[in-house]
KOLPALO-595163 format. One record per residue (C-alpha): residue number from 1; residue in three letters; chain; x, y, z. Coordinates in Angstrom, 2 decimals. Layout:
R;NUM;ALA;A;X;Y;Z
...
//
This chain:
R;1;MET;A;4.62;-130.09;73.85
R;2;SER;A;5.40;-132.33;76.76
R;3;SER;A;8.42;-131.62;78.78
R;4;GLN;A;11.34;-133.42;80.20
R;5;HIS;A;10.48;-131.89;83.61
R;6;ASP;A;6.59;-132.14;83.55
R;7;GLY;A;5.13;-131.46;86.99
R;8;VAL;A;4.61;-135.19;87.92
R;9;GLY;A;7.44;-136.33;85.61
R;10;ARG;A;6.81;-138.01;82.34
R;11;ARG;A;8.35;-141.13;83.76
R;12;GLN;A;5.98;-141.16;86.64
R;13;PHE;A;3.32;-139.85;84.43
R;14;LEU;A;3.46;-142.73;82.14
R;15;HIS;A;4.39;-145.33;84.74
R;16;ALA;A;7.89;-146.17;83.51
R;17;GLY;A;10.91;-145.81;85.66
R;18;VAL;A;14.63;-144.86;85.08
R;19;VAL;A;17.57;-145.06;87.54
R;20;GLY;A;19.08;-141.61;87.71
R;21;GLY;A;22.38;-142.77;89.28
R;22;VAL;A;23.11;-145.13;86.46
R;23;ALA;A;22.25;-142.45;83.99
R;24;VAL;A;24.72;-140.04;85.56
R;25;ALA;A;27.50;-142.58;85.60
R;26;ALA;A;26.89;-143.59;82.01
R;27;GLY;A;26.83;-139.89;80.90
R;28;ARG;A;30.08;-138.96;82.51
R;29;VAL;A;31.90;-142.06;81.22
R;30;ALA;A;30.48;-141.59;77.66
R;31;GLU;A;31.71;-138.02;77.47
R;32;GLY;A;35.18;-138.99;78.64
R;33;PHE;A;35.15;-136.78;81.78
R;34;GLY;A;37.36;-137.45;84.70
R;35;PRO;A;36.27;-137.87;88.31
R;36;ALA;A;34.17;-135.08;89.85
R;37;GLY;A;36.37;-132.14;90.83
R;38;SER;A;39.41;-133.40;89.08
R;39;GLU;A;39.69;-130.44;86.82
R;40;ALA;A;37.49;-127.44;86.12
R;41;PRO;A;35.65;-127.66;82.78
R;42;ARG;A;37.08;-125.56;80.03
R;43;ALA;A;34.69;-123.55;77.75
R;44;ALA;A;34.35;-124.43;74.15
R;45;ALA;A;36.26;-121.99;71.71
R;46;VAL;A;33.38;-119.84;70.52
R;47;PRO;A;34.04;-116.64;68.53
R;48;ALA;A;33.05;-113.38;70.10
R;49;PHE;A;29.59;-112.19;68.97
R;50;GLU;A;28.72;-108.55;69.10
R;51;LEU;A;24.88;-109.21;69.32
R;52;GLU;A;25.23;-111.57;72.24
R;53;GLU;A;22.44;-110.98;74.84
R;54;ALA;A;21.18;-108.07;72.65
R;55;THR;A;17.54;-107.13;73.41
R;56;VAL;A;14.84;-106.20;71.11
R;57;ALA;A;15.33;-102.52;72.26
R;58;ASP;A;19.08;-102.78;71.61
R;59;LEU;A;18.43;-103.95;68.05
R;60;GLN;A;15.94;-101.28;67.25
R;61;LYS;A;18.27;-98.65;68.37
R;62;LYS;A;20.96;-100.09;66.04
R;63;MET;A;18.61;-100.13;63.13
R;64;GLU;A;17.14;-96.55;63.91
R;65;SER;A;20.70;-95.26;64.12
R;66;GLY;A;21.69;-96.86;60.76
R;67;GLN;A;24.38;-98.82;62.53
R;68;GLU;A;22.48;-101.98;61.45
R;69;THR;A;19.77;-103.01;59.10
R;70;ALA;A;17.24;-105.94;59.44
R;71;ARG;A;19.24;-107.62;56.64
R;72;SER;A;22.60;-107.17;58.48
R;73;LEU;A;21.13;-108.50;61.67
R;74;VAL;A;19.71;-111.52;59.84
R;75;GLU;A;23.21;-112.17;58.28
R;76;LYS;A;24.94;-111.80;61.69
R;77;TYR;A;22.65;-114.24;63.40
R;78;LEU;A;23.00;-116.75;60.61
R;79;GLN;A;26.74;-116.55;60.99
R;80;ARG;A;26.30;-117.05;64.79
R;81;ILE;A;24.08;-120.16;63.95
R;82;GLU;A;26.71;-121.55;61.48
R;83;SER;A;29.48;-121.28;64.09
R;84;LEU;A;27.60;-122.82;66.95
R;85;ASP;A;24.98;-125.31;65.65
R;86;LYS;A;26.80;-127.82;63.50
R;87;GLN;A;30.33;-126.54;64.22
R;88;GLY;A;32.01;-125.61;67.48
R;89;PRO;A;29.95;-126.85;70.39
R;90;SER;A;27.42;-128.38;67.91
R;91;LEU;A;24.21;-127.44;69.75
R;92;HIS;A;21.89;-128.99;67.23
R;93;HIS;A;19.07;-126.35;67.90
R;94;LEU;A;18.17;-125.38;64.36
R;95;ILE;A;16.47;-127.69;62.01
R;96;GLU;A;15.90;-125.38;59.17
R;97;VAL;A;16.98;-121.82;58.06
R;98;ASN;A;14.40;-119.67;56.32
R;99;PRO;A;15.76;-119.28;52.65
R;100;ASP;A;13.83;-116.01;52.31
R;101;ALA;A;14.94;-114.34;55.53
R;102;GLN;A;17.37;-112.09;53.90
R;103;SER;A;14.89;-110.77;51.21
R;104;ILE;A;12.21;-110.42;53.73
R;105;ALA;A;14.52;-108.29;55.87
R;106;ALA;A;15.63;-106.13;53.07
R;107;ALA;A;11.82;-105.46;52.33
R;108;LEU;A;11.35;-104.48;55.85
R;109;ASP;A;14.43;-102.12;55.63
R;110;THR;A;12.88;-100.49;52.63
R;111;GLU;A;9.48;-100.18;54.47
R;112;ARG;A;11.15;-98.58;57.47
R;113;LYS;A;12.76;-95.98;55.38
R;114;ALA;A;9.53;-95.18;53.70
R;115;GLN;A;7.03;-95.40;56.47
R;116;GLY;A;8.89;-95.99;59.78
R;117;ALA;A;8.79;-99.04;61.85
R;118;ARG;A;5.54;-101.08;62.38
R;119;GLY;A;6.24;-101.55;65.94
R;120;PRO;A;8.94;-102.98;68.39
R;121;LEU;A;9.40;-106.23;66.40
R;122;HIS;A;10.07;-104.56;62.96
R;123;GLY;A;13.04;-106.18;61.49
R;124;ILE;A;13.75;-108.39;64.61
R;125;PRO;A;14.81;-111.91;63.80
R;126;VAL;A;12.68;-114.51;65.57
R;127;LEU;A;12.97;-118.29;65.77
R;128;ILE;A;9.96;-120.54;65.94
R;129;LYS;A;9.67;-124.24;66.84
R;130;ASP;A;9.24;-126.78;64.02
R;131;ASN;A;5.61;-127.63;64.89
R;132;ILE;A;4.59;-124.02;64.13
R;133;GLY;A;3.22;-123.94;60.42
R;134;THR;A;4.60;-121.62;57.79
R;135;ALA;A;3.21;-121.48;54.37
R;136;ASP;A;6.68;-120.59;52.73
R;137;ARG;A;9.72;-122.64;51.70
R;138;MET;A;10.27;-124.06;55.06
R;139;THR;A;8.67;-127.32;56.13
R;140;THR;A;6.71;-127.94;59.31
R;141;THR;A;7.41;-131.49;60.68
R;142;GLY;A;7.37;-131.72;64.43
R;143;GLY;A;10.98;-132.92;64.09
R;144;SER;A;9.71;-136.15;62.40
R;145;LEU;A;11.11;-137.55;59.12
R;146;ALA;A;7.64;-138.75;58.39
R;147;LEU;A;6.59;-135.22;57.62
R;148;GLU;A;9.57;-134.15;55.63
R;149;GLY;A;8.57;-131.84;52.83
R;150;SER;A;5.18;-130.98;54.52
R;151;ILE;A;4.06;-127.50;53.86
R;152;PRO;A;0.67;-126.19;55.14
R;153;ALA;A;-1.63;-124.25;52.79
R;154;LYS;A;-1.46;-121.22;54.97
R;155;ASP;A;0.50;-119.75;57.89
R;156;SER;A;-0.34;-120.64;61.44
R;157;PHE;A;-1.92;-117.77;63.31
R;158;VAL;A;1.30;-117.30;65.27
R;159;ALA;A;3.38;-117.00;62.01
R;160;GLN;A;0.88;-114.69;60.56
R;161;LYS;A;0.96;-112.34;63.73
R;162;LEU;A;4.80;-112.36;63.64
R;163;ARG;A;4.82;-111.37;59.89
R;164;GLU;A;2.17;-108.56;60.58
R;165;ALA;A;4.31;-107.22;63.40
R;166;GLY;A;7.37;-106.91;60.99
R;167;ALA;A;9.35;-109.79;62.63
R;168;VAL;A;11.66;-111.83;60.47
R;169;ILE;A;11.10;-115.61;61.00
R;170;LEU;A;14.74;-116.71;60.74
R;171;GLY;A;14.26;-120.48;61.00
R;172;LYS;A;12.56;-123.47;62.58
R;173;THR;A;14.16;-124.79;65.88
R;174;ASN;A;14.70;-128.52;66.82
R;175;LEU;A;12.52;-130.04;69.41
R;176;SER;A;11.68;-133.25;71.15
R;177;GLU;A;10.08;-135.03;68.30
R;178;TRP;A;6.18;-134.88;68.21
R;179;ALA;A;6.60;-132.49;71.10
R;180;ASN;A;7.85;-135.46;73.30
R;181;PHE;A;4.70;-137.51;72.95
R;182;ARG;A;5.91;-140.55;71.04
R;183;SER;A;7.81;-142.63;73.57
R;184;THR;A;7.90;-143.29;77.37
R;185;HIS;A;11.73;-143.51;77.08
R;186;SER;A;12.50;-140.45;74.96
R;187;SER;A;15.54;-138.13;75.40
R;188;SER;A;14.15;-134.53;75.44
R;189;GLY;A;15.75;-132.44;72.57
R;190;TRP;A;16.09;-135.38;70.27
R;191;SER;A;14.29;-135.49;66.85
R;192;GLY;A;14.74;-137.63;63.78
R;193;ARG;A;15.38;-134.40;61.72
R;194;GLY;A;17.44;-132.40;64.20
R;195;GLY;A;19.36;-135.00;66.32
R;196;GLN;A;20.10;-134.41;69.94
R;197;GLY;A;20.03;-130.85;71.18
R;198;ARG;A;22.68;-129.93;73.69
R;199;ASN;A;22.44;-127.42;76.76
R;200;PRO;A;24.66;-124.42;75.95
R;201;TYR;A;25.55;-124.06;79.66
R;202;ALA;A;27.00;-127.60;79.87
R;203;LEU;A;27.04;-129.60;76.71
R;204;ASP;A;26.53;-132.95;78.31
R;205;ARG;A;23.38;-131.62;80.00
R;206;ASN;A;19.86;-131.68;78.58
R;207;PRO;A;18.28;-128.43;77.25
R;208;SER;A;14.94;-129.98;78.16
R;209;GLY;A;11.90;-130.41;76.01
R;210;SER;A;9.91;-130.12;74.02
R;211;SER;A;11.02;-126.52;73.13
R;212;SER;A;14.53;-127.47;73.39
R;213;GLY;A;15.79;-125.79;70.23
R;214;THR;A;14.09;-122.46;71.02
R;215;GLY;A;15.42;-122.54;74.47
R;216;GLY;A;18.99;-123.49;73.63
R;217;GLY;A;19.09;-121.28;70.59
R;218;ILE;A;17.84;-118.21;72.20
R;219;ALA;A;20.10;-118.75;75.27
R;220;ALA;A;23.03;-118.88;72.81
R;221;SER;A;21.98;-115.83;70.90
R;222;TYR;A;20.92;-117.35;67.68
R;223;ALA;A;18.19;-114.68;67.47
R;224;ALA;A;16.62;-111.98;69.72
R;225;VAL;A;13.63;-113.94;70.83
R;226;GLY;A;11.76;-117.22;70.01
R;227;ILE;A;8.49;-119.08;70.11
R;228;GLY;A;7.95;-122.39;71.90
R;229;SER;A;4.89;-124.47;72.75
R;230;GLU;A;3.74;-126.27;75.77
R;231;THR;A;1.25;-128.93;76.65
R;232;ASP;A;2.86;-129.45;80.18
R;233;GLY;A;6.12;-127.84;80.89
R;234;SER;A;7.59;-127.48;77.41
R;235;ILE;A;8.03;-123.67;77.43
R;236;VAL;A;8.84;-123.28;81.12
R;237;SER;A;11.19;-126.28;81.58
R;238;PRO;A;13.63;-125.52;78.68
R;239;SER;A;13.50;-121.93;79.82
R;240;ASN;A;14.58;-123.11;83.34
R;241;ASN;A;17.36;-125.27;81.87
R;242;CYS;A;18.65;-122.58;79.51
R;243;GLY;A;18.41;-119.46;81.76
R;244;LEU;A;15.34;-117.84;79.98
R;245;VAL;A;12.20;-116.01;80.73
R;246;GLY;A;9.43;-118.30;79.39
R;247;LEU;A;5.75;-117.67;79.40
R;248;LYS;A;3.06;-120.33;78.91
R;249;PRO;A;-0.24;-118.16;78.34
R;250;THR;A;-3.67;-118.91;79.25
R;251;ILE;A;-5.38;-121.30;76.86
R;252;GLY;A;-7.27;-119.16;74.40
R;253;LEU;A;-5.07;-116.08;74.61
R;254;VAL;A;-2.83;-117.25;71.56
R;255;SER;A;-4.32;-119.28;68.73
R;256;ARG;A;-3.19;-122.93;68.09
R;257;ALA;A;-4.41;-122.90;64.53
R;258;GLY;A;-1.58;-124.34;62.25
R;259;ILE;A;0.43;-125.85;65.16
R;260;ILE;A;1.05;-129.67;65.25
R;261;PRO;A;-1.07;-130.53;68.35
R;262;ILE;A;-1.05;-132.92;71.21
R;263;ALA;A;-4.24;-131.73;73.15
R;264;HIS;A;-6.52;-128.77;72.59
R;265;SER;A;-7.25;-128.59;76.34
R;266;GLN;A;-3.66;-127.85;77.23
R;267;ASP;A;-1.71;-126.77;74.06
R;268;THR;A;-0.41;-123.23;73.60
R;269;ALA;A;2.34;-121.39;71.95
R;270;GLY;A;4.24;-118.71;73.90
R;271;PRO;A;7.34;-116.47;74.04
R;272;MET;A;10.92;-117.46;75.16
R;273;ALA;A;13.38;-114.69;75.69
R;274;ARG;A;16.39;-113.41;77.58
R;275;SER;A;14.52;-110.74;79.48
R;276;VAL;A;10.91;-110.18;80.76
R;277;THR;A;10.65;-107.10;78.61
R;278;ASP;A;11.39;-109.03;75.37
R;279;ALA;A;8.95;-111.80;76.47
R;280;ALA;A;6.25;-109.16;77.02
R;281;ILE;A;6.87;-107.53;73.76
R;282;LEU;A;6.58;-110.90;71.89
R;283;LEU;A;3.46;-111.99;73.73
R;284;GLY;A;1.66;-108.76;72.85
R;285;ALA;A;2.30;-109.49;69.10
R;286;LEU;A;0.81;-113.00;69.36
R;287;VAL;A;-2.53;-112.07;71.07
R;288;GLY;A;-5.72;-112.02;69.08
R;289;ALA;A;-9.17;-113.77;68.35
R;290;ASP;A;-8.96;-116.29;65.53
R;291;SER;A;-12.03;-117.97;63.92
R;292;ASP;A;-9.84;-121.04;63.36
R;293;ASP;A;-9.36;-121.57;67.02
R;294;PRO;A;-12.78;-121.02;68.93
R;295;ALA;A;-10.82;-120.91;72.32
R;296;THR;A;-9.58;-117.48;71.40
R;297;LYS;A;-13.01;-115.92;71.09
R;298;HIS;A;-12.30;-113.67;74.21
R;299;ALA;A;-8.70;-113.14;73.47
R;300;ALA;A;-9.18;-109.61;72.09
R;301;ILE;A;-10.97;-108.57;75.29
R;302;LYS;A;-8.97;-110.34;77.91
R;303;GLY;A;-5.60;-109.89;76.24
R;304;HIS;A;-3.34;-106.84;75.71
R;305;GLY;A;-1.54;-105.66;72.58
R;306;ASP;A;1.20;-104.27;74.84
R;307;TYR;A;2.36;-106.16;77.99
R;308;THR;A;5.19;-103.94;78.68
R;309;THR;A;2.72;-101.49;80.44
R;310;PHE;A;2.63;-104.06;83.34
R;311;LEU;A;6.41;-103.96;83.74
R;312;ASP;A;6.93;-102.03;87.03
R;313;PRO;A;9.96;-102.51;89.15
R;314;ASN;A;7.70;-101.87;92.24
R;315;ALA;A;5.11;-104.43;91.04
R;316;LEU;A;5.76;-106.74;94.06
R;317;LYS;A;4.90;-104.17;96.68
R;318;GLY;A;1.84;-105.60;98.55
R;319;ALA;A;1.51;-108.56;96.28
R;320;ARG;A;0.36;-111.69;98.08
R;321;LEU;A;2.24;-114.73;96.89
R;322;GLY;A;1.52;-118.18;97.96
R;323;VAL;A;4.09;-121.03;98.45
R;324;PRO;A;2.69;-124.43;97.63
R;325;ARG;A;5.24;-126.50;99.61
R;326;LYS;A;3.70;-129.89;99.22
R;327;ALA;A;2.93;-129.77;95.43
R;328;CYS;A;6.03;-127.92;94.15
R;329;PHE;A;8.91;-128.15;96.51
R;330;GLY;A;10.98;-131.01;97.78
R;331;MET;A;11.82;-132.32;94.23
R;332;ASN;A;15.37;-130.99;94.01
R;333;VAL;A;17.35;-129.46;96.87
R;334;HIS;A;19.28;-126.95;94.67
R;335;GLY;A;16.18;-125.61;93.03
R;336;ASP;A;14.52;-125.26;96.34
R;337;ARG;A;17.56;-123.57;97.89
R;338;LEU;A;17.63;-120.92;95.04
R;339;VAL;A;13.83;-120.24;95.49
R;340;GLU;A;14.21;-119.95;99.13
R;341;GLU;A;16.85;-117.17;98.45
R;342;ALA;A;14.50;-115.72;96.00
R;343;ILE;A;11.73;-115.56;98.62
R;344;VAL;A;14.06;-113.39;100.82
R;345;VAL;A;14.35;-110.99;97.91
R;346;LEU;A;10.68;-111.00;97.20
R;347;ARG;A;9.99;-109.94;100.80
R;348;LYS;A;12.56;-107.12;100.48
R;349;LEU;A;10.70;-106.00;97.41
R;350;GLY;A;7.50;-105.60;99.32
R;351;ALA;A;5.71;-108.92;98.69
R;352;ILE;A;3.63;-110.72;101.27
R;353;ILE;A;4.54;-114.23;101.33
R;354;VAL;A;1.76;-116.68;102.39
R;355;ASP;A;3.75;-119.74;103.38
R;356;PRO;A;2.35;-122.44;103.05
R;357;ALA;A;-0.45;-122.02;100.56
R;358;GLU;A;-1.11;-125.63;99.58
R;359;LEU;A;-2.41;-126.82;96.22
R;360;PRO;A;-3.68;-130.30;95.60
R;361;SER;A;-0.82;-132.77;94.69
R;362;PRO;A;-0.06;-133.18;90.99
R;363;ALA;A;-0.41;-136.83;91.59
R;364;LYS;A;-4.12;-136.33;91.88
R;365;VAL;A;-4.20;-135.20;88.33
R;366;SER;A;-1.52;-137.36;86.66
R;367;ASP;A;-3.66;-140.22;85.49
R;368;SER;A;-6.50;-138.08;84.27
R;369;GLU;A;-4.09;-135.88;82.51
R;370;LEU;A;-2.52;-138.75;80.64
R;371;ASP;A;-6.06;-139.94;79.61
R;372;VAL;A;-6.94;-136.50;78.31
R;373;LEU;A;-3.73;-136.26;76.27
R;374;LEU;A;-4.11;-139.58;74.69
R;375;TYR;A;-7.79;-139.01;73.70
R;376;GLU;A;-7.12;-135.51;72.35
R;377;PHE;A;-3.82;-136.42;70.59
R;378;LYS;A;-5.50;-138.90;68.47
R;379;ALA;A;-8.54;-136.57;67.57
R;380;ASP;A;-6.43;-133.52;67.16
R;381;LEU;A;-3.57;-135.04;65.23
R;382;THR;A;-5.97;-136.76;62.87
R;383;ALA;A;-7.65;-133.41;62.13
R;384;TYR;A;-4.23;-131.68;61.62
R;385;LEU;A;-3.01;-134.31;59.07
R;386;ALA;A;-6.33;-134.07;57.21
R;387;SER;A;-5.81;-130.30;56.97
R;388;LEU;A;-2.63;-130.77;55.03
R;389;GLY;A;-4.69;-132.07;51.99
R;390;PRO;A;-4.27;-135.04;49.84
R;391;LYS;A;-0.51;-134.47;49.30
R;392;ALA;A;0.26;-134.87;52.89
R;393;PRO;A;3.17;-137.26;53.62
R;394;ALA;A;0.93;-139.06;56.28
R;395;ARG;A;-2.81;-139.08;56.72
R;396;THR;A;-3.34;-140.80;60.03
R;397;LEU;A;-1.50;-141.84;63.18
R;398;LYS;A;-1.41;-145.43;61.68
R;399;ASP;A;0.62;-143.97;58.89
R;400;LEU;A;3.14;-142.53;61.18
R;401;ILE;A;3.42;-145.76;63.20
R;402;ALA;A;4.10;-147.65;59.92
R;403;PHE;A;6.67;-145.07;58.78
R;404;ASN;A;8.59;-145.36;61.95
R;405;ASP;A;8.61;-149.09;61.75
R;406;GLN;A;9.93;-148.93;58.24
R;407;HIS;A;12.68;-146.36;59.17
R;408;LYS;A;13.79;-147.72;62.52
R;409;GLU;A;17.37;-146.98;62.02
R;410;ARG;A;16.75;-143.21;61.65
R;411;GLU;A;13.56;-142.71;63.61
R;412;MET;A;13.91;-145.13;66.56
R;413;PRO;A;17.55;-145.65;67.12
R;414;TYR;A;17.31;-144.92;70.85
R;415;PHE;A;13.67;-145.18;71.72
R;416;GLY;A;10.43;-146.41;70.38
R;417;GLN;A;6.82;-145.27;69.91
R;418;GLU;A;4.96;-146.67;72.92
R;419;ILE;A;2.73;-143.64;73.23
R;420;PHE;A;1.73;-143.75;69.54
R;421;LEU;A;0.91;-147.41;69.86
R;422;ARG;A;-1.24;-146.87;72.98
R;423;THR;A;-2.92;-143.75;71.41
R;424;GLU;A;-3.93;-145.69;68.38
R;425;LYS;A;-6.13;-147.92;70.47
R;426;ILE;A;-7.93;-144.93;72.09
R;427;GLY;A;-11.54;-144.17;71.30
R;428;PRO;A;-13.39;-140.99;70.33
R;429;LEU;A;-13.81;-137.76;72.38
R;430;THR;A;-17.41;-139.01;73.17
R;431;ASP;A;-15.96;-141.74;75.36
R;432;PRO;A;-17.20;-141.32;78.93
R;433;LYS;A;-13.70;-142.08;80.24
R;434;TYR;A;-12.18;-138.94;78.35
R;435;LYS;A;-15.08;-136.71;79.72
R;436;THR;A;-14.55;-137.84;83.27
R;437;ALA;A;-10.83;-137.31;83.03
R;438;LEU;A;-11.15;-133.82;81.65
R;439;ALA;A;-13.61;-132.96;84.39
R;440;ASN;A;-11.35;-134.35;87.14
R;441;GLY;A;-8.39;-132.41;85.82
R;442;TYR;A;-10.17;-129.30;85.97
R;443;LYS;A;-11.69;-129.93;89.39
R;444;TRP;A;-8.20;-130.55;91.07
R;445;THR;A;-6.30;-127.82;89.17
R;446;ARG;A;-9.06;-125.07;89.00
R;447;THR;A;-12.11;-125.52;91.13
R;448;LEU;A;-10.22;-127.01;94.18
R;449;GLY;A;-6.87;-125.90;92.89
R;450;ILE;A;-5.72;-122.54;91.80
R;451;ASP;A;-8.94;-120.70;91.97
R;452;ALA;A;-10.01;-122.05;95.39
R;453;VAL;A;-6.56;-121.56;97.15
R;454;MET;A;-6.15;-118.01;95.68
R;455;THR;A;-9.58;-117.00;96.98
R;456;ARG;A;-8.96;-118.62;100.28
R;457;TYR;A;-5.76;-116.68;100.94
R;458;ARG;A;-6.40;-113.66;98.85
R;459;LEU;A;-3.46;-114.43;96.66
R;460;ASP;A;-2.17;-112.58;93.57
R;461;ALA;A;-0.03;-115.48;92.45
R;462;PHE;A;1.85;-118.56;93.42
R;463;ILE;A;5.67;-118.93;93.44
R;464;ALA;A;7.68;-122.11;93.14
R;465;PRO;A;10.94;-123.61;91.76
R;466;THR;A;10.31;-124.10;88.00
R;467;SER;A;12.45;-127.19;88.20
R;468;GLY;A;15.96;-128.23;89.28
R;469;PRO;A;19.20;-127.74;87.37
R;470;ALA;A;19.48;-129.74;83.98
R;471;SER;A;20.17;-133.41;84.18
R;472;LEU;A;22.57;-135.27;81.98
R;473;THR;A;21.41;-136.24;78.53
R;474;ASP;A;21.02;-140.08;78.48
R;475;LEU;A;20.16;-141.68;75.01
R;476;VAL;A;20.45;-145.17;76.71
R;477;ASN;A;17.65;-144.81;79.36
R;478;GLY;A;16.01;-141.58;78.29
R;479;ASP;A;14.96;-138.59;80.49
R;480;TYR;A;15.35;-138.61;84.28
R;481;GLY;A;15.76;-135.93;86.88
R;482;PRO;A;13.82;-133.38;88.94
R;483;ASN;A;10.21;-132.82;88.34
R;484;GLY;A;8.81;-129.19;87.93
R;485;CYS;A;5.72;-127.23;88.89
R;486;SER;A;4.19;-127.09;85.51
R;487;THR;A;1.45;-129.63;85.80
R;488;ILE;A;-1.22;-127.64;87.78
R;489;PRO;A;-1.21;-124.59;85.74
R;490;ALA;A;-0.90;-126.64;82.52
R;491;VAL;A;-3.97;-128.85;83.19
R;492;ALA;A;-5.95;-125.79;84.47
R;493;GLY;A;-4.97;-123.93;81.11
R;494;TYR;A;-3.65;-121.04;83.27
R;495;PRO;A;-0.70;-118.72;82.76
R;496;HIS;A;2.81;-119.58;84.08
R;497;VAL;A;6.00;-117.41;83.85
R;498;THR;A;9.46;-118.53;84.69
R;499;VAL;A;12.46;-116.16;85.31
R;500;PRO;A;16.05;-116.85;86.19
R;501;ALA;A;16.57;-117.36;89.88
R;502;GLY;A;20.29;-118.12;90.02
R;503;PHE;A;22.87;-120.83;89.22
R;504;THR;A;24.01;-123.99;90.82
R;505;PHE;A;27.08;-125.94;89.49
R;506;GLY;A;27.11;-123.26;86.66
R;507;LEU;A;23.52;-124.53;85.67
R;508;PRO;A;20.51;-122.00;85.67
R;509;VAL;A;17.37;-122.58;87.65
R;510;GLY;A;14.12;-120.68;87.26
R;511;LEU;A;11.55;-119.05;89.64
R;512;SER;A;7.94;-119.60;88.67
R;513;PHE;A;4.88;-117.28;89.02
R;514;PHE;A;1.52;-118.77;87.97
R;515;GLY;A;-2.07;-117.79;88.89
R;516;ARG;A;-5.61;-117.32;87.55
R;517;ALA;A;-6.57;-117.31;83.82
R;518;PHE;A;-5.54;-114.25;81.88
R;519;SER;A;-3.20;-112.88;84.56
R;520;GLU;A;-0.28;-112.66;82.20
R;521;GLY;A;0.16;-109.02;82.88
R;522;LYS;A;0.29;-109.29;86.57
R;523;LEU;A;2.71;-112.26;86.41
R;524;LEU;A;5.12;-110.51;83.96
R;525;GLY;A;4.97;-107.50;86.31
R;526;TYR;A;6.18;-109.67;89.31
R;527;ALA;A;8.76;-111.40;87.20
R;528;PHE;A;10.17;-108.13;85.92
R;529;ALA;A;10.38;-106.64;89.44
R;530;PHE;A;12.37;-109.73;90.58
R;531;GLU;A;14.49;-109.73;87.38
R;532;GLN;A;15.55;-106.05;87.74
R;533;ALA;A;16.39;-106.46;91.42
R;534;THR;A;18.50;-109.63;90.91
R;535;LYS;A;19.80;-109.69;87.19
R;536;HIS;A;20.48;-113.45;87.49
R;537;ARG;A;20.64;-113.90;83.72
R;538;ARG;A;24.00;-114.56;82.26
R;539;PRO;A;25.07;-115.94;78.84
R;540;PRO;A;26.29;-119.53;78.40
R;541;ARG;A;29.92;-120.43;78.32
R;542;PHE;A;29.49;-123.85;76.37
R;543;LEU;A;31.31;-125.83;79.12
R;544;PRO;A;31.74;-129.55;78.42
R;545;THR;A;30.11;-130.48;81.75
R;546;ALA;A;28.80;-128.68;84.82
R;547;GLU;A;31.15;-126.91;87.26
R;548;LEU;A;31.35;-129.79;89.74
//
């Protein structure tokens, strides 16, 4: 669940550097593009799609009127996937289609006729990331060939909640393999099972990770909404790169049970959608206490079953929004410019901008964050593999390392498994080094970070560029490019929402709102007010490269 654009940058974060300029040159030559500005890029030939950009409400109206059924929606989305994912622009965002999607949809159509709809997600096709467990005929692999054929004994809590809401799980999306926690030189959006995902706005650009397939797939209208997961940046960064609304919830609002883990102190699943309203609808369906995830014990009290009640176009009036200049700006001139323009809009909408409202530098938490992730990954992954039972394709991290070595040509054609090898040497969670790192992370992001600064300035939220525009995909050197603002809320375990803030060179950039624990409703309200005033979201055109 680690992202291409983690707050301190996975390259800095893991102490390994890349030369961005070399990567840019390599990318342009490899794709066969001429000099910058020599010719405007031409969009790939993509068939028109009647459900492009359709919202959850749009689809419900079509089903209620009889114009569509859940089954017909599933069939149309599957045709869309067929035309874009392995054909046409070949986006590589779907690993696996649910073979039962049509029959599930048909049963939901019958139920609608007999009893009415269960709620706003009844019959709505949803995509989920391939680290979210489903006890059906789909596998759950984290993108790795090492877990091919792995089917858990029961649904993850997220999958269970989606089914209870009447959603149709359409398929599993591609991702950065092992949620981008295998190599220090990985390319976001690449997995052994799914290959390299492509950004639908500019095909040579990276969709970002680790929820790359959900980001690119929902941007390209593969389904109405999708689920990603995040440890640090992996919901908000692909949402930034793919022009989506993405929400990383507070740790403990959405259960992690049945999801392939990195670290229990930071992991969470969350919604990715083309509108704030759809993200709010999806979040409401996921919230709930789960005995298999003790962190969720207060979810039923602190969460809400309907987050759309917070969506007020006037929500920003009087809201005090802090600008953490030193921690979150100055990483990308284009992202900064678009957020400066957004600040003008926020003021016009009645927000009080507290500028600056400085947070501790993400550099203060980078080393401690890495230590925490390494320790927790070993413990949490071991527990997950054990939960798969005696027929699991792999039982330990050592098994996975051996598998990758034995299948180098398929699993490690571009990058290795340096993080796996380092993690294997890590001790137990009783190690004082782990406890100190965890405490330091919370100190700098909570006690002296978000909580302290919000109290000092009487803030309702922080605002920042989510990241910069998407960088070129570079399978030779791995990820590079602008960092984002995800690390402080990620390490704190606090909520973070991104919403489209505009475009540069035809590439989307997001505006982030983040704040105290369980403030999702408030943040969604601010994002909604900004979205309704600006309407920056626009569908991708599948250009071969950016509009240079």
